N, C-alpha and C positions, 0 to 999 in steps of 0.2 A: 522230737528228740527226748530220750529218757533223761530223767533227773539223775544227777550224780549223788552218791550216797556218802554220808559221814558215819563212820563206824568207830565206836570206842572199844579198845581192847583192855581187858582186865586180866592180867597174869595173876594167878592165885596160888598161894603157898600156905598150907596150914590154916585155911579159911581166912586169909588176909590177902588183900590186893598188894602186890609187890611190883617194884619197878627197878630196872637196872640199865646199864649201858653195855651194849654188845654182849648180853647174857651174863654180865658180871656185876658185882657190887650192888646186889639187890637190897632195897630198903622197903619196909612195909609202909603203905600210904593210906590204908583204910579198910573198911568192911566191904566186901564185894557186893553183897546184896543191897546194902544201903546206897552204895555208889551207883549201882545199876539203876535203882529207882530215881536217884537224883538226875542222872543223865537222861533217863526216859522223860522226866518232867521238863528237862531243858529242850527236848525236841530232837534228840539223836535219832538217826534212822534205824540203826541196828547196834547190837552189842556182840562181842566175842569174848568168851571165857576160855583161858588156857590154864589147866592145872599143871604147872610147870615141874612138879616133882612126882606126879603119879606114876609115870613110866619108869623113872629111875628107882622108885621105891616098890615097883611091881605091885601096885594096888589099883583098884578101880577108881574112877573119878567120884567126887563127892555128889552123889545123886540127891541127897537132901538139900544141898545148896542149889542145885538146878531146879528142884521143885519150888523152893522158896522164891527164886528169881521169877519163875513162871507165874507165881501167884501175884507178884507185885508189878510186873511190867506187861505191856500189851503191844510190843513190837518184836520183830524177829530177832532171835539170838542163836548163836552157834556155840558149840562146846568142843574142846579138844584137850588132849592129854589123858593118858591112861586108857585110851580106846584100844582094845586088844582083838576084838572080833565082832561079828554081827550081833551077838548077844549084848555086848556093851553099847553098840550103836542103838539098838532097839530100846535099851533102858534109858538112854539119854533122850531119845525122841519122845518116849512115853512120859518122861518126867516133865516135858514141856518145851524142850528146845526144838527149833525148826530145822537146824542143820547140825551135822557132825563134821568136825575137822580132823583129818588124818595127815600126819607128816612123816615121822620116822617109820611108822608102821607101813605106810604106803610104799616107801622105798624098799623096805625089807620084804614086803609081801604085796606087790602091786595088785594082785587079784582082789584084794580087799576093796579096792575102788569099784571094780566091776560087780562084785558081790553086793556091796552096799547100794550101788546104783540100781541093780535089778530088784533088790528087796524093798527099797524105800523110795526110789525115784532119784534121778541124778540131781534134782534141785536140792536134795538133802545132803549131798556129798561135797565137801569143800576140801581141796588139796592145799595144805599148808606147805610152803616152800621157803627154806632158808637159803639164800644165795650169797656166796662169798666171792668177792672179786679176786681172781687169780691170774688174769691176763690171758689173752687168746693163745690157743695151742691147737694141735691137731685133735687132741682128745676133748678139749673144751673150746670149741670154736666161738662161742658167745663171749668167752672171757669170764664167765661166772659159773662156779661149781656149786652143786647142791651139797649142803652139810646137814647132818642129823644129830640127834642126841644133844640138843641145845647148843649146837655149834661145835661140839667136841669131836665129831667124827666126819671126816671127808668121805665122799662116796665115789668120786670119779665121774659123776653124772653131770652132763651139761644142762644148765638151767632151762634153756629154750627147748632142748630135745625132751627133757623130762616133762615140761608143761604140755607139749604136743602129745606125748604118750598118755599122760593122765587124762587128757580130754578124750582120746580114743577109747580109753578104758571105761569112761563114764563119769568123770568128775564134772560137776555142774558149775563150779566156780573155783578160782585160784586166789589164794591169799599169798602174795609174793612179798617176803620180808628180806630186806637188805641187811645182812649181818654187819656190814661195815658202817651203815648209818643208824642201826638200831639204838634207840635211846639217846642219840646225840643231839636231837632237835636242831640239826643243821641243814635239813632238807633231804628229800627222798632221792633215791638212786634212780635218776631219770633214764639212764641208758638201758638198764636191764628191764625196767618197767615197760618202756616203749617196745623193746624187742619181744617180750612175752605177749604184750597186748596185741601186737600185730600178728603174732604167730598162731593165736587161738581164736576161736569164735565164742568162747564162754567168757563171762565177766571176770575181770582181773581187779583185785583189791591191792592197792599199793600200801606197803607197810614199812616202817622204819625210817625215822628221821624227821617226822613232822614236828615243827617247833613254833610256827606262826602261820597265819592264814595264807600268806604268799606262797608258802611251800605247797599247800594244798592246791592252790591255783595252778602252780607249775606242773604238778604231777597229774592233775585232771585234764590238762590241756596238752602240754608238750610230752608228758609221760603217757598220755592216752589211756589212763586208768579209768575204770568204771566207778571206783569208790576209793576213798582214802581212809586208812586206819590211823587213829591217833590214840595217844595215851598220856605221855608226860605233860603235854601242853594243857590238858584239862585236869589231870590228876592233881597237879600242883596249883590249880586255880589261876593260871596265867591267862587263859582264855575260856570263854563260855561257848557252848554249842551255838547259841543265838548269834553271838558276835562273829563266829566263824562263818556261819551261813550268810550273814549280812555281807561279809567281805567277798564271799564267792559270788553272790548275786550281783554285787557291784562290779565284779570282773566279767560279768556276762555269762556266768555258769548257772545253769538251771538246777535249783535245789528244792527239796521238799520242805514245805512249811507246815508247822503244827496246826 
């Protein structure tokens, strides 16, 4: 049985790690490079960096930050936000990231998934999905619709259908974020997580809602996720990576030890 992964997410704005609730009311919580090194030393399995304003500001991602992170940590990390084409993907990977995450771009230009997979290998391409609970309908049979542009634009895409298509196009992993649970620390959205996990054969990372170790236990078991993304519960010092892994191990979940 493969070990479950714990992944810390760092949303970055103007070279500061920032955190909000449901994409709103963001506050700065620290330096992303220093925080990345701290989480690495605590024993986190992977890191994810999202430049949350790069796309809106129509600028490339901060490559210097990516290079600095790569010099300080020795675990896999992915980068998203401001990715516009293969050239941007290549720049991020050459700067030291192991993976590139695409979200809004993938919805608007799905072929970027296939192109990235062919150019760099599907293991390098992560599909970021922001799923909004809208209720079941003929158009959205899962009851969850994909939104883009930081939750500001609805797409009419069913979350499960989009996950399947992305896998067919060549995505190597899916990071599934619940818009409704994002930043609340009240628990992951188990329903959509399990639906997507069962519908694809690639790893699914659950995101949005992690507030205590019990939430991770739930999403890694009942939610059938391969990994759990966390942010607030460690950014604010409520929990450490070590304590979280201890709790998962006590619940019978296999985790990686430093």
